[in-house]
C-alpha positions as a printed NumPy array, in Angstrom:
array([[  2.327,  -7.294,  21.89 ],
       [  3.557,  -6.077,  18.523],
       [  3.194,  -2.349,  17.946],
       [  1.883,  -1.401,  14.512],
       [  4.06 ,   1.578,  13.589],
       [  1.926,   2.319,  10.523],
       [ -1.102,   3.147,  12.689],
       [  0.979,   5.401,  14.933],
       [  2.475,   7.163,  11.911],
       [ -0.985,   7.637,  10.384],
       [ -2.434,   9.013,  13.621],
       [  0.572,  11.322,  14.02 ],
       [ -0.037,  12.561,  10.495],
       [ -3.652,  13.348,  11.401],
       [ -2.467,  15.269,  14.488],
       [ -0.306,  17.494,  12.326],
       [ -2.647,  17.753,   9.332],
       [ -5.696,  18.713,  11.363],
       [ -3.83 ,  20.512,  14.171],
       [ -5.195,  18.184,  16.851],
       [ -3.775,  17.755,  20.333],
       [ -4.905,  14.138,  20.702],
       [ -6.311,  11.278,  18.662],
       [ -7.299,   7.741,  19.627],
       [ -7.942,   4.569,  17.635],
       [ -9.164,   1.193,  18.853],
       [ -9.544,  -2.14 ,  17.119],
       [-10.464,  -5.23 ,  19.062],
       [ -8.468,  -5.271,  22.291],
       [ -5.847,  -2.901,  20.92 ],
       [ -6.132,   0.791,  21.676],
       [ -3.702,   3.464,  20.471],
       [ -3.694,   7.046,  21.716],
       [ -1.346,   9.668,  20.286],
       [ -1.116,  13.166,  21.725],
       [  1.013,  16.269,  21.521],
       [  1.218,  19.677,  23.111],
       [ -0.111,  22.558,  21.048],
       [  0.734,  26.142,  21.816],
       [ -1.387,  28.848,  20.283],
       [ -1.296,  32.612,  20.418],
       [ -5.061,  32.725,  19.923],
       [ -7.805,  30.705,  21.556],
       [-10.277,  31.277,  18.726],
       [-10.646,  28.482,  16.18 ],
       [-10.597,  29.546,  12.57 ],
       [-13.433,  28.236,  10.366],
       [-10.898,  26.225,   8.346],
       [ -9.765,  24.486,  11.553],
       [-13.352,  23.628,  12.417],
       [-13.804,  22.136,   8.963],
       [-10.592,  20.111,   9.324],
       [-11.691,  18.774,  12.701],
       [-15.055,  17.785,  11.245],
       [-13.243,  15.937,   8.444],
       [-11.188,  14.034,  11.031],
       [-14.318,  13.109,  12.95 ],
       [-15.917,  11.849,   9.737],
       [-12.823,   9.766,   8.93 ],
       [-12.807,   8.268,  12.416],
       [-16.531,   7.51 ,  12.279],
       [-16.004,   5.714,   8.972],
       [-13.167,   3.668,  10.499],
       [-15.328,   2.702,  13.462],
       [-18.269,   1.721,  11.255],
       [-16.005,  -0.334,   8.995],
       [-14.512,  -2.192,  11.965],
       [-17.93 ,  -2.772,  13.521],
       [-19.147,  -4.346,  10.289],
       [-16.118,  -6.662,  10.251],
       [-16.762,  -7.619,  13.87 ],
       [-20.44 ,  -8.366,  13.22 ],
       [-19.508, -10.595,  10.28 ],
       [-17.   , -12.483,  12.437],
       [-19.522, -12.891,  15.244],
       [-22.094, -14.319,  12.844],
       [-19.593, -17.055,  11.931],
       [-19.033, -18.06 ,  15.569],
       [-20.915, -21.192,  16.541],
       [-22.753, -21.112,  19.886],
       [-21.563, -23.423,  22.679]])
């Protein structure tokens, strides 16, 4: 299996940008999970962090929807046995 370093780099960027401890992406039979340890002096989440996490969730939902649409189009082209 060839590892797509661009996806890993992009997910790593999201970890840092949105201060996440873990992020996962799947396409077809390929699944990539990137995680890191986060130490914090406070357990409370600032409103800006909540907004950033919501933005990440929205981005991921858009990716999933986009890939589902591609999959549906491919499946429509498949001829039945």
